[in-house]
VEXGUTOR-73919 format. One record per residue (C-alpha): x, y, z; residue in three letters; residue number from 1. Coordinates in steps of 0.5 Angstrom, whole numbers, always signed. Example, Ala and Ser with C-alpha at 12.3 -4.5 7.8 and 13.67 -1.06 7.14 Angstrom:
<atoms>
+-------+-------+-------+------+------+
!     u !     v !     w ! resn ! resi !
+-------+-------+-------+------+------+
!   +25 !    -9 !   +16 !  ALA !    1 !
!   +27 !    -2 !   +14 !  SER !    2 !
+-------+-------+-------+------+------+
</atoms>
This chain:
<atoms>
+-------+-------+-------+------+------+
!     u !     v !     w ! resn ! resi !
+-------+-------+-------+------+------+
!  +132 !   +22 !   +11 !  MET !    1 !
!  +133 !   +15 !   +10 !  ARG !    2 !
!  +134 !   +13 !   +17 !  LYS !    3 !
!  +128 !   +17 !   +19 !  THR !    4 !
!  +124 !   +13 !   +15 !  ALA !    5 !
!  +127 !    +7 !   +17 !  VAL !    6 !
!  +126 !    +9 !   +24 !  VAL !    7 !
!  +119 !   +11 !   +23 !  LEU !    8 !
!  +117 !    +5 !   +19 !  GLY !    9 !
!  +120 !    +0 !   +24 !  SER !   10 !
!  +116 !    +4 !   +29 !  MET !   11 !
!  +109 !    +3 !   +25 !  VAL !   12 !
!  +111 !    -4 !   +24 !  ILE !   13 !
!  +112 !    -5 !   +32 !  GLY !   14 !
!  +105 !    -1 !   +33 !  LEU !   15 !
!  +101 !    -6 !   +29 !  PHE !   16 !
!  +105 !   -12 !   +32 !  LEU !   17 !
!  +103 !    -9 !   +39 !  LEU !   18 !
!   +96 !    -8 !   +37 !  ALA !   19 !
!   +95 !   -15 !   +33 !  GLY !   20 !
!   +98 !   -18 !   +40 !  SER !   21 !
!   +93 !   -14 !   +44 !  ALA !   22 !
!   +87 !   -16 !   +39 !  GLN !   23 !
!   +90 !   -24 !   +40 !  ALA !   24 !
!   +89 !   -23 !   +47 !  ALA !   25 !
!   +81 !   -21 !   +47 !  ASP !   26 !
!   +76 !   -26 !   +49 !  LYS !   27 !
!   +70 !   -26 !   +45 !  PHE !   28 !
!   +63 !   -30 !   +47 !  GLY !   29 !
!   +56 !   -30 !   +45 !  TYR !   30 !
!   +50 !   -32 !   +48 !  ILE !   31 !
!   +43 !   -35 !   +45 !  ASP !   32 !
!   +39 !   -30 !   +48 !  LEU !   33 !
!   +32 !   -33 !   +47 !  SER !   34 !
!   +34 !   -40 !   +50 !  ARG !   35 !
!   +37 !   -35 !   +56 !  THR !   36 !
!   +30 !   -32 !   +56 !  PHE !   37 !
!   +26 !   -38 !   +56 !  SER !   38 !
!   +31 !   -42 !   +61 !  GLU !   39 !
!   +31 !   -36 !   +66 !  TYR !   40 !
!   +27 !   -38 !   +72 !  ASN !   41 !
!   +24 !   -31 !   +73 !  LYS !   42 !
!   +21 !   -32 !   +66 !  THR !   43 !
!   +18 !   -38 !   +68 !  LYS !   44 !
!   +15 !   -35 !   +74 !  GLY !   45 !
!   +13 !   -29 !   +70 !  TYR !   46 !
!   +10 !   -33 !   +65 !  ASP !   47 !
!    +6 !   -37 !   +70 !  LYS !   48 !
!    +3 !   -31 !   +73 !  ASN !   49 !
!    +1 !   -28 !   +67 !  LEU !   50 !
!    -2 !   -34 !   +64 !  ASN !   51 !
!    -6 !   -35 !   +71 !  ASP !   52 !
!    -8 !   -27 !   +70 !  LYS !   53 !
!   -10 !   -28 !   +63 !  GLU !   54 !
!   -14 !   -34 !   +64 !  LYS !   55 !
!   -18 !   -31 !   +70 !  ALA !   56 !
!   -19 !   -25 !   +65 !  TYR !   57 !
!   -21 !   -30 !   +59 !  THR !   58 !
!   -26 !   -33 !   +64 !  ASP !   59 !
!   -29 !   -27 !   +66 !  GLU !   60 !
!   -30 !   -24 !   +59 !  ARG !   61 !
!   -33 !   -31 !   +57 !  ASP !   62 !
!   -38 !   -30 !   +62 !  LYS !   63 !
!   -40 !   -22 !   +60 !  LYS !   64 !
!   -40 !   -24 !   +53 !  VAL !   65 !
!   -45 !   -30 !   +55 !  ALA !   66 !
!   -49 !   -25 !   +59 !  GLU !   67 !
!   -49 !   -20 !   +53 !  LEU !   68 !
!   -51 !   -25 !   +48 !  LYS !   69 !
!   -57 !   -27 !   +53 !  GLY !   70 !
!   -59 !   -20 !   +53 !  LEU !   71 !
!   -58 !   -19 !   +45 !  GLN !   72 !
!   -63 !   -25 !   +45 !  ASP !   73 !
!   -68 !   -22 !   +49 !  LYS !   74 !
!   -68 !   -16 !   +46 !  PHE !   75 !
!   -69 !   -19 !   +39 !  ASN !   76 !
!   -75 !   -22 !   +42 !  LEU !   77 !
!   -78 !   -16 !   +44 !  LEU !   78 !
!   -83 !   -12 !   +40 !  ASN !   79 !
!   -81 !    -5 !   +36 !  ASP !   80 !
!   -84 !    -1 !   +42 !  LYS !   81 !
!   -80 !    -5 !   +47 !  GLU !   82 !
!   -74 !    -5 !   +43 !  ARG !   83 !
!   -74 !    +2 !   +42 !  GLU !   84 !
!   -74 !    +3 !   +50 !  SER !   85 !
!   -69 !    -2 !   +51 !  LYS !   86 !
!   -64 !    +0 !   +46 !  ARG !   87 !
!   -60 !    +5 !   +50 !  GLY !   88 !
!   -59 !    +0 !   +55 !  GLU !   89 !
!   -56 !    -5 !   +51 !  LEU !   90 !
!   -52 !    +0 !   +47 !  GLU !   91 !
!   -49 !    +2 !   +54 !  THR !   92 !
!   -48 !    -5 !   +57 !  LYS !   93 !
!   -44 !    -6 !   +50 !  MET !   94 !
!   -40 !    +0 !   +50 !  LYS !   95 !
!   -38 !    -1 !   +58 !  ALA !   96 !
!   -36 !    -8 !   +56 !  PHE !   97 !
!   -32 !    -6 !   +50 !  GLN !   98 !
!   -28 !    -1 !   +54 !  ASP !   99 !
!   -27 !    -5 !   +60 !  SER !  100 !
!   -24 !   -11 !   +55 !  ASP !  101 !
!   -20 !    -6 !   +52 !  ARG !  102 !
!   -17 !    -3 !   +59 !  GLN !  103 !
!   -16 !   -10 !   +61 !  LYS !  104 !
!   -12 !   -13 !   +55 !  GLN !  105 !
!    -8 !    -6 !   +55 !  GLU !  106 !
!    -6 !    -7 !   +62 !  ALA !  107 !
!    -4 !   -15 !   +61 !  LEU !  108 !
!    +0 !   -13 !   +55 !  ARG !  109 !
!    +3 !    -7 !   +59 !  LYS !  110 !
!    +5 !   -12 !   +65 !  GLU !  111 !
!    +8 !   -17 !   +60 !  GLN !  112 !
!   +12 !   -11 !   +57 !  ASP !  113 !
!   +15 !    -9 !   +64 !  GLU !  114 !
!   +16 !   -16 !   +66 !  LYS !  115 !
!   +20 !   -17 !   +59 !  MET !  116 !
!   +24 !   -11 !   +60 !  LYS !  117 !
!   +26 !   -13 !   +67 !  GLU !  118 !
!   +28 !   -20 !   +65 !  ILE !  119 !
!   +32 !   -17 !   +59 !  LEU !  120 !
!   +36 !   -12 !   +64 !  LYS !  121 !
!   +37 !   -18 !   +69 !  ASP !  122 !
!   +40 !   -22 !   +63 !  ILE !  123 !
!   +44 !   -16 !   +61 !  GLU !  124 !
!   +47 !   -15 !   +68 !  ASP !  125 !
!   +49 !   -22 !   +68 !  ALA !  126 !
!   +52 !   -22 !   +62 !  VAL !  127 !
!   +56 !   -16 !   +64 !  LYS !  128 !
!   +58 !   -19 !   +71 !  LYS !  129 !
!   +60 !   -25 !   +68 !  TYR !  130 !
!   +64 !   -22 !   +62 !  SER !  131 !
!   +68 !   -18 !   +67 !  GLU !  132 !
!   +69 !   -23 !   +72 !  LYS !  133 !
!   +72 !   -28 !   +66 !  GLU !  134 !
!   +75 !   -23 !   +62 !  GLY !  135 !
!   +71 !   -22 !   +56 !  TYR !  136 !
!   +72 !   -17 !   +51 !  THR !  137 !
!   +66 !   -17 !   +48 !  MET !  138 !
!   +60 !   -22 !   +48 !  VAL !  139 !
!   +55 !   -22 !   +42 !  PHE !  140 !
!   +47 !   -24 !   +41 !  ASN !  141 !
!   +47 !   -30 !   +37 !  ASP !  142 !
!   +42 !   -28 !   +33 !  ARG !  143 !
!   +47 !   -22 !   +30 !  VAL !  144 !
!   +52 !   -27 !   +28 !  LEU !  145 !
!   +52 !   -31 !   +21 !  VAL !  146 !
!   +57 !   -36 !   +24 !  TYR !  147 !
!   +59 !   -38 !   +31 !  GLN !  148 !
!   +64 !   -43 !   +34 !  ASN !  149 !
!   +60 !   -47 !   +39 !  LYS !  150 !
!   +67 !   -46 !   +44 !  ALA !  151 !
!   +65 !   -39 !   +45 !  LEU !  152 !
!   +58 !   -40 !   +47 !  GLU !  153 !
!   +57 !   -38 !   +54 !  ILE !  154 !
!   +49 !   -39 !   +55 !  THR !  155 !
!   +49 !   -44 !   +60 !  ASN !  156 !
!   +54 !   -40 !   +64 !  GLN !  157 !
!   +49 !   -34 !   +64 !  ILE !  158 !
!   +43 !   -38 !   +65 !  ILE !  159 !
!   +46 !   -42 !   +71 !  GLU !  160 !
!   +48 !   -35 !   +74 !  ALA !  161 !
!   +41 !   -32 !   +73 !  LEU !  162 !
!   +38 !   -38 !   +76 !  ASN !  163 !
!   +43 !   -38 !   +82 !  LYS !  164 !
!   +42 !   -30 !   +83 !  ALA !  165 !
!   +34 !   -31 !   +83 !  SER !  166 !
!   +33 !   -36 !   +88 !  LYS !  167 !
+-------+-------+-------+------+------+
</atoms>
């Protein structure tokens, strides 16, 4: 009985040592996700494209607001009878503007969300590919780490791989 306990104890200790040595071989890394996101060339291109669209939308919106303000000013100068006849027309134009404005803002927001998801997927794929190639067991997002050893950071390598692949 005692011999069996010693053998079992030795086996358990051996398993722990084996598990410990396997863990020692694990390779860990982390990336600065926000820096990776902002330094990715695709992000810069999408940002420029979205900013151009937003500027065009804002310019168009400002013109329509000025137009509506002019109509409102004219409306205020009308006598009561004329004002009553023009009220429906002004309200219809205001409602059409508000609906159009809301739709365009939603479309811009939706496009931005889609581009962001696409970029995050690219980053995830690049991290996976790099990690498999370099033998990393786990790669973390720096935001969830309380402490990081800078020697484990692979952000530059991921940004380089992303930008190389996006050319």
